[in-house]
C-alpha positions as CSV (number, residue, x, y, z in Angstrom):
1,X,102.9,-136.0,65.0
2,X,105.7,-138.2,66.4
3,X,108.0,-135.2,66.8
4,X,105.3,-133.3,68.7
5,X,104.7,-136.2,71.0
6,X,108.4,-136.6,71.7
7,X,108.8,-132.9,72.5
8,X,105.7,-132.9,74.8
9,X,107.1,-135.9,76.7
10,X,110.4,-134.3,77.2
11,X,108.8,-131.0,78.4
12,X,106.1,-132.6,80.5
13,X,108.1,-135.5,82.1
14,X,111.8,-135.4,81.6
15,X,112.5,-131.7,82.1
16,X,110.8,-131.5,85.5
17,X,112.2,-134.9,86.6
18,X,115.8,-134.7,85.5
19,X,116.5,-131.0,85.3
20,X,114.4,-130.0,88.3
21,X,112.3,-127.5,86.3
22,X,109.0,-126.7,88.1
23,X,106.0,-128.1,86.4
24,X,104.4,-124.6,86.5
25,X,107.0,-123.4,84.0
26,X,106.3,-126.0,81.4
27,X,103.4,-124.1,79.7
28,X,105.6,-121.0,79.5
29,X,108.4,-123.0,78.0
30,X,106.0,-124.5,75.4
31,X,104.8,-120.9,74.5
32,X,108.4,-119.8,74.1
33,X,109.3,-122.8,71.9
34,X,106.2,-122.1,69.8
35,X,107.2,-118.5,69.2
36,X,110.7,-119.6,68.2
37,X,109.3,-122.4,65.9
38,X,106.9,-120.0,64.2
39,X,109.4,-117.3,63.5
40,X,111.0,-117.6,60.1
41,X,113.9,-118.3,59.8
42,X,114.4,-118.4,63.6
43,X,114.1,-114.6,63.9
44,X,112.2,-113.8,67.1
45,X,111.1,-110.5,68.4
46,X,113.1,-109.6,71.5
47,X,110.2,-107.6,72.9
48,X,107.9,-110.6,72.9
49,X,110.6,-112.8,74.5
50,X,111.2,-110.1,77.2
51,X,107.4,-110.1,78.0
52,X,107.3,-113.8,78.5
53,X,110.5,-113.8,80.6
54,X,109.0,-111.1,82.8
55,X,105.8,-113.1,83.1
56,X,107.8,-116.1,84.2
57,X,109.7,-114.1,86.8
58,X,106.5,-112.5,88.1
59,X,104.8,-115.9,88.4
60,X,107.8,-117.2,90.3
61,X,107.8,-114.2,92.7
62,X,104.1,-114.7,93.3
63,X,104.4,-118.4,94.0
64,X,107.2,-117.7,96.5
65,X,105.1,-115.2,98.4
66,X,102.2,-117.6,98.7
67,X,104.3,-120.3,100.4
């Protein structure tokens, strides 16, 4: 449980603060890390990864059009 808390703190606090990652991307990063962690042994399906990357790009484009 300590590892999960540490990872969440890094993703929720330190990543946006120190690396200037938008908070809106944190859930997507968590999903991506979850996919990687569940794949055994670290084999991930490129198609799924591509879908998530496209979703992130689409969300970014949509947020830029709103403002």
